mmCIF file as gemmi writes it, N, C-alpha and C atoms, coordinates in Angstrom:
data_model
loop_
_atom_site.group_PDB
_atom_site.id
_atom_site.type_symbol
_atom_site.label_atom_id
_atom_site.label_alt_id
_atom_site.label_comp_id
_atom_site.label_asym_id
_atom_site.label_entity_id
_atom_site.label_seq_id
_atom_site.pdbx_PDB_ins_code
_atom_site.Cartn_x
_atom_site.Cartn_y
_atom_site.Cartn_z
_atom_site.occupancy
_atom_site.B_iso_or_equiv
_atom_site.pdbx_formal_charge
_atom_site.auth_seq_id
_atom_site.auth_asym_id
_atom_site.pdbx_PDB_model_num
ATOM 1 N N . MET Axp A 1 ? 106.807 -206.278 161.524 1 0 ? 1 A 1
ATOM 2 C CA . MET Axp A 1 ? 107.108 -204.865 161.344 1 0 ? 1 A 1
ATOM 3 C C . MET Axp A 1 ? 106.663 -204.35 159.964 1 0 ? 1 A 1
ATOM 4 N N . PRO Axp A 2 ? 106.927 -205.075 158.866 1 0 ? 2 A 1
ATOM 5 C CA . PRO Axp A 2 ? 106.46 -204.57 157.565 1 0 ? 2 A 1
ATOM 6 C C . PRO Axp A 2 ? 104.938 -204.452 157.499 1 0 ? 2 A 1
ATOM 7 N N . ALA Axp A 3 ? 104.215 -205.338 158.194 1 0 ? 3 A 1
ATOM 8 C CA . ALA Axp A 3 ? 102.751 -205.263 158.184 1 0 ? 3 A 1
ATOM 9 C C . ALA Axp A 3 ? 102.282 -203.985 158.869 1 0 ? 3 A 1
ATOM 10 N N . LEU Axp A 4 ? 102.944 -203.606 159.952 1 0 ? 4 A 1
ATOM 11 C CA . LEU Axp A 4 ? 102.591 -202.38 160.658 1 0 ? 4 A 1
ATOM 12 C C . LEU Axp A 4 ? 102.838 -201.162 159.777 1 0 ? 4 A 1
ATOM 13 N N . LEU Axp A 5 ? 103.952 -201.149 159.069 1 0 ? 5 A 1
ATOM 14 C CA . LEU Axp A 5 ? 104.237 -200.035 158.164 1 0 ? 5 A 1
ATOM 15 C C . LEU Axp A 5 ? 103.231 -199.975 157.022 1 0 ? 5 A 1
ATOM 16 N N . LEU Axp A 6 ? 102.822 -201.127 156.534 1 0 ? 6 A 1
ATOM 17 C CA . LEU Axp A 6 ? 101.824 -201.17 155.466 1 0 ? 6 A 1
ATOM 18 C C . LEU Axp A 6 ? 100.48 -200.623 155.952 1 0 ? 6 A 1
ATOM 19 N N . VAL Axp A 7 ? 100.085 -200.991 157.164 1 0 ? 7 A 1
ATOM 20 C CA . VAL Axp A 7 ? 98.828 -200.485 157.738 1 0 ? 7 A 1
ATOM 21 C C . VAL Axp A 7 ? 98.907 -198.972 157.927 1 0 ? 7 A 1
ATOM 22 N N . LEU Axp A 8 ? 100.019 -198.474 158.43 1 0 ? 8 A 1
ATOM 23 C CA . LEU Axp A 8 ? 100.177 -197.031 158.61 1 0 ? 8 A 1
ATOM 24 C C . LEU Axp A 8 ? 100.158 -196.298 157.271 1 0 ? 8 A 1
ATOM 25 N N . LEU Axp A 9 ? 100.736 -196.895 156.247 1 0 ? 9 A 1
ATOM 26 C CA . LEU Axp A 9 ? 100.713 -196.284 154.917 1 0 ? 9 A 1
ATOM 27 C C . LEU Axp A 9 ? 99.29 -196.23 154.364 1 0 ? 9 A 1
ATOM 28 N N . VAL Axp A 10 ? 98.539 -197.299 154.555 1 0 ? 10 A 1
ATOM 29 C CA . VAL Axp A 10 ? 97.144 -197.315 154.094 1 0 ? 10 A 1
ATOM 30 C C . VAL Axp A 10 ? 96.327 -196.267 154.838 1 0 ? 10 A 1
ATOM 31 N N . ILE Axp A 11 ? 96.517 -196.142 156.132 1 0 ? 11 A 1
ATOM 32 C CA . ILE Axp A 11 ? 95.807 -195.127 156.913 1 0 ? 11 A 1
ATOM 33 C C . ILE Axp A 11 ? 96.158 -193.734 156.421 1 0 ? 11 A 1
ATOM 34 N N . LEU Axp A 12 ? 97.419 -193.482 156.147 1 0 ? 12 A 1
ATOM 35 C CA . LEU Axp A 12 ? 97.847 -192.175 155.659 1 0 ? 12 A 1
ATOM 36 C C . LEU Axp A 12 ? 97.23 -191.86 154.295 1 0 ? 12 A 1
ATOM 37 N N . VAL Axp A 13 ? 97.217 -192.831 153.405 1 0 ? 13 A 1
ATOM 38 C CA . VAL Axp A 13 ? 96.635 -192.621 152.069 1 0 ? 13 A 1
ATOM 39 C C . VAL Axp A 13 ? 95.14 -192.332 152.185 1 0 ? 13 A 1
ATOM 40 N N . LEU Axp A 14 ? 94.435 -193.087 153.003 1 0 ? 14 A 1
ATOM 41 C CA . LEU Axp A 14 ? 92.999 -192.861 153.171 1 0 ? 14 A 1
ATOM 42 C C . LEU Axp A 14 ? 92.72 -191.497 153.799 1 0 ? 14 A 1
ATOM 43 N N . PHE Axp A 15 ? 93.556 -191.072 154.73 1 0 ? 15 A 1
ATOM 44 C CA . PHE Axp A 15 ? 93.382 -189.754 155.353 1 0 ? 15 A 1
ATOM 45 C C . PHE Axp A 15 ? 93.558 -188.648 154.329 1 0 ? 15 A 1
ATOM 46 N N . VAL Axp A 16 ? 94.585 -188.755 153.497 1 0 ? 16 A 1
ATOM 47 C CA . VAL Axp A 16 ? 94.834 -187.736 152.475 1 0 ? 16 A 1
ATOM 48 C C . VAL Axp A 16 ? 93.707 -187.713 151.456 1 0 ? 16 A 1
ATOM 49 N N . LEU Axp A 17 ? 93.253 -188.885 151.023 1 0 ? 17 A 1
ATOM 50 C CA . LEU Axp A 17 ? 92.14 -188.942 150.072 1 0 ? 17 A 1
ATOM 51 C C . LEU Axp A 17 ? 90.859 -188.387 150.682 1 0 ? 17 A 1
ATOM 52 N N . GLY Axp A 18 ? 90.606 -188.699 151.928 1 0 ? 18 A 1
ATOM 53 C CA . GLY Axp A 18 ? 89.423 -188.177 152.607 1 0 ? 18 A 1
ATOM 54 C C . GLY Axp A 18 ? 89.463 -186.669 152.717 1 0 ? 18 A 1
ATOM 55 N N . PHE Axp A 19 ? 90.622 -186.114 153.035 1 0 ? 19 A 1
ATOM 56 C CA . PHE Axp A 19 ? 90.763 -184.667 153.127 1 0 ? 19 A 1
ATOM 57 C C . PHE Axp A 19 ? 90.522 -184.023 151.771 1 0 ? 19 A 1
ATOM 58 N N . ALA Axp A 20 ? 91.03 -184.634 150.701 1 0 ? 20 A 1
ATOM 59 C CA . ALA Axp A 20 ? 90.846 -184.085 149.363 1 0 ? 20 A 1
ATOM 60 C C . ALA Axp A 20 ? 89.372 -184.121 148.962 1 0 ? 20 A 1
ATOM 61 N N . VAL Axp A 21 ? 88.681 -185.211 149.297 1 0 ? 21 A 1
ATOM 62 C CA . VAL Axp A 21 ? 87.264 -185.321 148.953 1 0 ? 21 A 1
ATOM 63 C C . VAL Axp A 21 ? 86.44 -184.29 149.721 1 0 ? 21 A 1
ATOM 64 N N . VAL Axp A 22 ? 86.733 -184.105 150.997 1 0 ? 22 A 1
ATOM 65 C CA . VAL Axp A 22 ? 86.004 -183.108 151.796 1 0 ? 22 A 1
ATOM 66 C C . VAL Axp A 22 ? 86.251 -181.707 151.247 1 0 ? 22 A 1
ATOM 67 N N . LYS Axp A 23 ? 87.479 -181.406 150.878 1 0 ? 23 A 1
ATOM 68 C CA . LYS Axp A 23 ? 87.783 -180.095 150.316 1 0 ? 23 A 1
ATOM 69 C C . LYS Axp A 23 ? 87.025 -179.888 148.996 1 0 ? 23 A 1
ATOM 70 N N . PHE Axp A 24 ? 86.966 -180.914 148.162 1 0 ? 24 A 1
ATOM 71 C CA . PHE Axp A 24 ? 86.225 -180.832 146.898 1 0 ? 24 A 1
ATOM 72 C C . PHE Axp A 24 ? 84.741 -180.6 147.158 1 0 ? 24 A 1
ATOM 73 N N . LEU Axp A 25 ? 84.165 -181.317 148.129 1 0 ? 25 A 1
ATOM 74 C CA . LEU Axp A 25 ? 82.747 -181.163 148.423 1 0 ? 25 A 1
ATOM 75 C C . LEU Axp A 25 ? 82.433 -179.789 148.994 1 0 ? 25 A 1
ATOM 76 N N . ILE Axp A 26 ? 83.358 -179.222 149.75 1 0 ? 26 A 1
ATOM 77 C CA . ILE Axp A 26 ? 83.152 -177.859 150.258 1 0 ? 26 A 1
ATOM 78 C C . ILE Axp A 26 ? 83.1 -176.87 149.105 1 0 ? 26 A 1
ATOM 79 N N . TRP Axp A 27 ? 83.977 -177.013 148.118 1 0 ? 27 A 1
ATOM 80 C CA . TRP Axp A 27 ? 83.952 -176.122 146.945 1 0 ? 27 A 1
ATOM 81 C C . TRP Axp A 27 ? 82.664 -176.286 146.153 1 0 ? 27 A 1
ATOM 82 N N . VAL Axp A 28 ? 82.196 -177.526 146.011 1 0 ? 28 A 1
ATOM 83 C CA . VAL Axp A 28 ? 80.931 -177.755 145.315 1 0 ? 28 A 1
ATOM 84 C C . VAL Axp A 28 ? 79.788 -177.079 146.063 1 0 ? 28 A 1
ATOM 85 N N . ALA Axp A 29 ? 79.769 -177.184 147.391 1 0 ? 29 A 1
ATOM 86 C CA . ALA Axp A 29 ? 78.717 -176.557 148.191 1 0 ? 29 A 1
ATOM 87 C C . ALA Axp A 29 ? 78.758 -175.037 148.057 1 0 ? 29 A 1
ATOM 88 N N . ILE Axp A 30 ? 79.941 -174.452 148.03 1 0 ? 30 A 1
ATOM 89 C CA . ILE Axp A 30 ? 80.067 -172.998 147.877 1 0 ? 30 A 1
ATOM 90 C C . ILE Axp A 30 ? 79.536 -172.552 146.518 1 0 ? 30 A 1
ATOM 91 N N . ILE Axp A 31 ? 79.895 -173.276 145.47 1 0 ? 31 A 1
ATOM 92 C CA . ILE Axp A 31 ? 79.432 -172.925 144.119 1 0 ? 31 A 1
ATOM 93 C C . ILE Axp A 31 ? 77.909 -173.044 144.024 1 0 ? 31 A 1
ATOM 94 N N . LEU Axp A 32 ? 77.342 -174.107 144.577 1 0 ? 32 A 1
ATOM 95 C CA . LEU Axp A 32 ? 75.888 -174.275 144.538 1 0 ? 32 A 1
ATOM 96 C C . LEU Axp A 32 ? 75.18 -173.202 145.355 1 0 ? 32 A 1
ATOM 97 N N . ALA Axp A 33 ? 75.758 -172.801 146.48 1 0 ? 33 A 1
ATOM 98 C CA . ALA Axp A 33 ? 75.154 -171.74 147.285 1 0 ? 33 A 1
ATOM 99 C C . ALA Axp A 33 ? 75.167 -170.411 146.534 1 0 ? 33 A 1
ATOM 100 N N . ILE Axp A 34 ? 76.236 -170.13 145.813 1 0 ? 34 A 1
ATOM 101 C CA . ILE Axp A 34 ? 76.307 -168.893 145.027 1 0 ? 34 A 1
ATOM 102 C C . ILE Axp A 34 ? 75.262 -168.919 143.918 1 0 ? 34 A 1
ATOM 103 N N . ILE Axp A 35 ? 75.119 -170.051 143.238 1 0 ? 35 A 1
ATOM 104 C CA . ILE Axp A 35 ? 74.103 -170.166 142.185 1 0 ? 35 A 1
ATOM 105 C C . ILE Axp A 35 ? 72.708 -169.986 142.774 1 0 ? 35 A 1
ATOM 106 N N . TRP Axp A 36 ? 72.453 -170.571 143.946 1 0 ? 36 A 1
ATOM 107 C CA . TRP Axp A 36 ? 71.153 -170.429 144.577 1 0 ? 36 A 1
ATOM 108 C C . TRP Axp A 36 ? 70.88 -168.977 144.948 1 0 ? 36 A 1
ATOM 109 N N . LEU Axp A 37 ? 71.885 -168.291 145.497 1 0 ? 37 A 1
ATOM 110 C CA . LEU Axp A 37 ? 71.694 -166.889 145.871 1 0 ? 37 A 1
ATOM 111 C C . LEU Axp A 37 ? 71.425 -166.017 144.652 1 0 ? 37 A 1
ATOM 112 N N . ILE Axp A 38 ? 72.122 -166.259 143.569 1 0 ? 38 A 1
ATOM 113 C CA . ILE Axp A 38 ? 71.88 -165.493 142.345 1 0 ? 38 A 1
ATOM 114 C C . ILE Axp A 38 ? 70.449 -165.721 141.873 1 0 ? 38 A 1
ATOM 115 N N . GLY Axp A 39 ? 70.002 -166.955 141.841 1 0 ? 39 A 1
ATOM 116 C CA . GLY Axp A 39 ? 68.628 -167.248 141.437 1 0 ? 39 A 1
ATOM 117 C C . GLY Axp A 39 ? 67.611 -166.666 142.392 1 0 ? 39 A 1
ATOM 118 N N . PHE Axp A 40 ? 67.92 -166.655 143.679 1 0 ? 40 A 1
ATOM 119 C CA . PHE Axp A 40 ? 66.996 -166.109 144.669 1 0 ? 40 A 1
ATOM 120 C C . PHE Axp A 40 ? 66.81 -164.607 144.474 1 0 ? 40 A 1
ATOM 121 N N . PHE Axp A 41 ? 67.894 -163.888 144.245 1 0 ? 41 A 1
ATOM 122 C CA . PHE Axp A 41 ? 67.79 -162.433 144.103 1 0 ? 41 A 1
ATOM 123 C C . PHE Axp A 41 ? 67.292 -162.014 142.722 1 0 ? 41 A 1
ATOM 124 N N . VAL Axp A 42 ? 67.562 -162.809 141.705 1 0 ? 42 A 1
ATOM 125 C CA . VAL Axp A 42 ? 67.1 -162.456 140.366 1 0 ? 42 A 1
ATOM 126 C C . VAL Axp A 42 ? 65.582 -162.575 140.286 1 0 ? 42 A 1
ATOM 127 N N . ARG Axp A 43 ? 65.016 -163.64 140.814 1 0 ? 43 A 1
ATOM 128 C CA . ARG Axp A 43 ? 63.576 -163.86 140.713 1 0 ? 43 A 1
ATOM 129 C C . ARG Axp A 43 ? 62.842 -163.523 142.008 1 0 ? 43 A 1
ATOM 130 N N . GLY Axp A 44 ? 63.565 -163.09 143.04 1 0 ? 44 A 1
ATOM 131 C CA . GLY Axp A 44 ? 62.931 -162.825 144.325 1 0 ? 44 A 1
ATOM 132 C C . GLY Axp A 44 ? 61.985 -161.639 144.292 1 0 ? 44 A 1
ATOM 133 N N . ALA Axp A 45 ? 62.239 -160.648 143.462 1 0 ? 45 A 1
ATOM 134 C CA . ALA Axp A 45 ? 61.402 -159.454 143.422 1 0 ? 45 A 1
ATOM 135 C C . ALA Axp A 45 ? 60.02 -159.762 142.848 1 0 ? 45 A 1
ATOM 136 N N . GLU Axp A 46 ? 59.947 -160.673 141.913 1 0 ? 46 A 1
ATOM 137 C CA . GLU Axp A 46 ? 58.668 -161.01 141.292 1 0 ? 46 A 1
ATOM 138 C C . GLU Axp A 46 ? 57.871 -162.001 142.128 1 0 ? 46 A 1
ATOM 139 N N . GLY Axp A 47 ? 58.514 -162.684 143.01 1 0 ? 47 A 1
ATOM 140 C CA . GLY Axp A 47 ? 57.839 -163.693 143.807 1 0 ? 47 A 1
ATOM 141 C C . GLY Axp A 47 ? 57.686 -165.023 143.102 1 0 ? 47 A 1
ATOM 142 N N . ALA Axp A 48 ? 58.216 -165.143 141.9 1 0 ? 48 A 1
ATOM 143 C CA . ALA Axp A 48 ? 58.111 -166.396 141.146 1 0 ? 48 A 1
ATOM 144 C C . ALA Axp A 48 ? 59.248 -167.331 141.538 1 0 ? 48 A 1
ATOM 145 N N . ARG Axp A 49 ? 58.976 -168.601 141.442 1 0 ? 49 A 1
ATOM 146 C CA . ARG Axp A 49 ? 60.021 -169.582 141.734 1 0 ? 49 A 1
ATOM 147 C C . ARG Axp A 49 ? 60.818 -169.857 140.476 1 0 ? 49 A 1
ATOM 148 N N . TRP Axp A 50 ? 62.136 -169.914 140.617 1 0 ? 50 A 1
ATOM 149 C CA . TRP Axp A 50 ? 62.989 -170.199 139.468 1 0 ? 50 A 1
ATOM 150 C C . TRP Axp A 50 ? 63.332 -171.674 139.39 1 0 ? 50 A 1
ATOM 151 N N . TYR Axp A 51 ? 62.795 -172.46 140.302 1 0 ? 51 A 1
ATOM 152 C CA . TYR Axp A 51 ? 63.019 -173.902 140.28 1 0 ? 51 A 1
ATOM 153 C C . TYR Axp A 51 ? 61.655 -174.588 140.214 1 0 ? 51 A 1
ATOM 154 N N . ARG Axp A 52 ? 61.643 -175.871 139.915 1 0 ? 52 A 1
ATOM 155 C CA . ARG Axp A 52 ? 60.377 -176.586 139.739 1 0 ? 52 A 1
ATOM 156 C C . ARG Axp A 52 ? 60.31 -177.803 140.662 1 0 ? 52 A 1
ATOM 157 N N . TRP Axp A 53 ? 60.353 -177.619 141.996 1 0 ? 53 A 1
ATOM 158 C CA . TRP Axp A 53 ? 60.133 -178.727 142.878 1 0 ? 53 A 1
ATOM 159 C C . TRP Axp A 53 ? 59.064 -178.403 143.86 1 0 ? 53 A 1
């Protein structure tokens, strides 16, 4: 019985950590998309690329 509770606790901890990581990555993606849109509209009128790839 204690082994089962330990396994359930580990699963719960991993689920919570996974949810936190996904939420963090979503915020990072939103911030990067906003930066990309700002760069696109700032330099979009001239037709020049604001990045070097």
